[in-house]
N, C-alpha and C positions, 0 to 999 in steps of 0.2 A: 681319369687317366692315370695309369700306373707308371712310376719311374722306378729305376733300379740303381742304387748307389753301390759302387765297387770300392772295397777296402781291402788292404792287405794287413794282416795282423800276426801276432805270434801263435805258437801252437795251442795256447790256452785260450785264444780268442778274446783276450781282455780288451776293454774299451780304451784303456790308456795306451795300448800299443798300436792302435789303428792308424793307417796312413791312407788318406783319401786318394783315389786314382780316377774317378770319373762318374758321370751320371749317364745312364743308357735308357732306351725306350723298351728294351726287352732283356730278360735274364740271360738268354742265349748270346746276345751280343756282349754283355758284360763278361761272361765266362770266356768267350773267344778272345776278348782283349786281354783278360788275365793270362791266358795260356800264351798269347802272342808276346806279351811283355815278360813272360817267364816269372810270374808272381808266385807260382806254386814252387816252393823249395822244401828241403827237409827241415828247415827251421821256421817256416812260415805257412800260414793258411790264408785263404781268401774268403771274405764275407760279402755277400750280396744282399743288401736290404731292400725290401720292397716298400715303397711309400706311395700314397695317393695324393695327387695334385689337386689343389682347390678343395680340400676337405677340412672342415673345422670340427674338432672333437675336444671334449673336456678331458683333462688328464687326471 
């Protein structure tokens, strides 16, 4: 199962500036929520990360 994590970040998409906004079951729902919450501005970007649930991997 895939999940999508929604973050708002600065223009350079640095990890230090990420603000968590939610977890969704589709990328489209995450982007719709970002538009509805007006997370896209001239000073910020939106990052949607895809993760797999119940998956064990070595890093």
